C-alpha positions in Angstrom: -16.1 -0.4 -4.4 -16.2 -0.5 -0.9 -19.0 1.1 1.6 -17.1 3.8 3.6 -18.2 2.3 7.7 -17.8 5.9 8.4 -19.6 8.2 5.8 -18.5 11.1 7.4 -15.0 10.4 6.3 -13.1 13.1 4.8 -9.4 14.0 3.8 -10.1 17.3 5.1 -11.9 15.9 8.5 -9.0 12.9 8.9 -5.9 15.3 8.1 -4.8 13.2 4.9 -1.9 14.7 3.1 -2.2 16.6 -0.1 -2.5 14.8 -3.2 -4.0 11.9 -1.4 -7.5 10.3 -2.7 -9.8 7.5 -1.4 -8.3 4.1 -3.1 -10.4 3.0 -5.9 -9.5 -0.6 -6.0 -10.7 -2.7 -3.2 -10.6 -6.3 -2.3 -11.7 -8.9 0.4 -8.4 -8.4 2.2 -8.3 -4.0 2.5 -12.1 -3.6 2.8 -12.1 -3.9 6.7 -9.0 -1.2 7.0 -11.2 1.4 4.5 -10.8 4.2 4.5 -7.5 3.5 2.2 -6.0 6.3 0.2 -3.7 6.6 -2.9 -1.3 9.0 -4.9 -0.9 8.4 -8.2 2.2 9.7 -10.0 3.9 8.3 -13.3 6.2 6.4 -11.5 4.2 4.9 -8.6 1.4 4.2 -6.4 1.6 5.5 -2.9 -0.8 4.2 -0.6 -1.7 5.6 2.6 -4.4 5.4 5.7 -5.0 6.8 9.2 -4.4 3.9 11.9 -7.3 3.1 13.8 -7.6 0.8 16.3 -9.0 -1.8 13.3 -5.6 -1.7 12.4 -3.5 -2.7 15.3 -2.3 -5.6 17.0 -2.8 -6.3 21.4 -0.6 -3.8 22.0 -2.1 -1.2 19.7 0.5 -0.9 17.2 0.1 -1.2 13.7 -0.3 -4.8 13.0 2.8 -6.3 10.8 0.6 -8.0 8.6 -1.3 -5.1 7.8 1.9 -3.2 6.9 3.1 -6.2 5.0 -0.3 -6.4 3.0 -0.2 -2.8 1.9 3.5 -2.9 1.0 2.4 -5.6 -1.5 -0.2 -3.9 -2.9 1.8 -0.6 -3.5 4.4 -2.8 -4.7 1.9 -4.5 -7.1 0.0 -1.5 -8.2 3.6 0.4 -8.8 4.8 -2.3 -11.2 1.4 -2.6 -12.9 1.5 1.0 -13.0 4.8 1.1 -14.8 4.1 -2.6 -17.2 0.7 -0.2 -18.4 -1.7 -3.2 -17.9 0.3 -5.4 -20.0 -0.3 -8.5 -18.0 -1.4 -9.6 -14.8 1.3 -9.5 -11.6 1.7 -12.5 -9.2 4.0 -11.9 -5.9 6.8 -14.4 -6.2 9.1 -12.9 -3.4 8.5 -10.7 -0.6 10.5 -9.2 2.4 10.2 -7.0 5.1 11.7 -5.4 7.9 10.1 -3.5 10.7 12.9 -1.1 12.3 9.8 1.0 14.4 6.2 1.6 15.6 3.6 3.0 13.9 0.6 4.0 16.2 -3.0 4.9 16.5 -3.9 8.5 15.1 -0.3 8.3 13.3 -0.9 8.9 9.2 0.5 5.3 7.6 2.5 6.0 4.2 3.7 3.2 1.9 6.0 4.7 -0.8 7.2 2.5 -3.2 10.1 2.1 -6.3 10.1 0.3 -9.0 13.6 -1.0 -9.2 13.8 -3.2 -12.4 11.1 -3.7 -14.8 11.2 -6.6 -17.5 8.8 -8.8 -19.4 8.6 -11.7 -17.3 10.0 -10.1 -13.6 9.3 -6.9 -12.0 11.7 -5.8 -8.8 10.1 -3.6 -6.5 11.0 -1.7 -2.7 9.1 0.5 -1.1 9.7 2.4 2.2 6.8 2.3 5.3 6.6 5.5 7.4 4.2 7.1 10.2 4.0 10.7 10.3 7.0 11.2 7.7 9.1 8.4 10.4 10.6 5.2 8.9 8.6 2.4 10.4 9.6 -0.1 7.7 10.6 -1.7 4.6 10.2 -3.8 2.0 11.3 -5.4 -1.4 9.4 -7.9 -3.5 9.6 -9.4 -7.3 6.0 -10.4 -9.0 5.6 -12.3 -12.0 4.3 -11.1 -14.9 1.4 -13.1 -16.1 0.5 -12.7 -19.6 -3.1 -12.9 -20.6 -3.7 -16.2 -22.8 -3.8 -15.6 -26.4 
């Protein structure tokens, strides 16, 4: 669990969309980007955050690395959700197209869709939006690694 650098962050004060809660799964990579939010359905784990300066490049736009990492996470989490915990996932292939800017203050949302679920591979795609306008699309293939018996 991560510690929020600003304990006053709440969904109400940050304008977080309905259905999103603080994302419970942290990693060393995403820890500096907190707070991250998630909305989980039966089909996907959608991630989101309010873009702040620490998320940007030198031009004040959301950094492509941030968007790529969050797209990878959202697609992987969604494949894992659909697998029901039946193994670990490793990213085999990841591609992203940037189609517009995302600016400080905007709500960045990563909306994945699992395309194919198999015993060895899982394929997903996602659209990334900034305040509802598409700014990127990504697709990924994930290897399913079963626990050794």
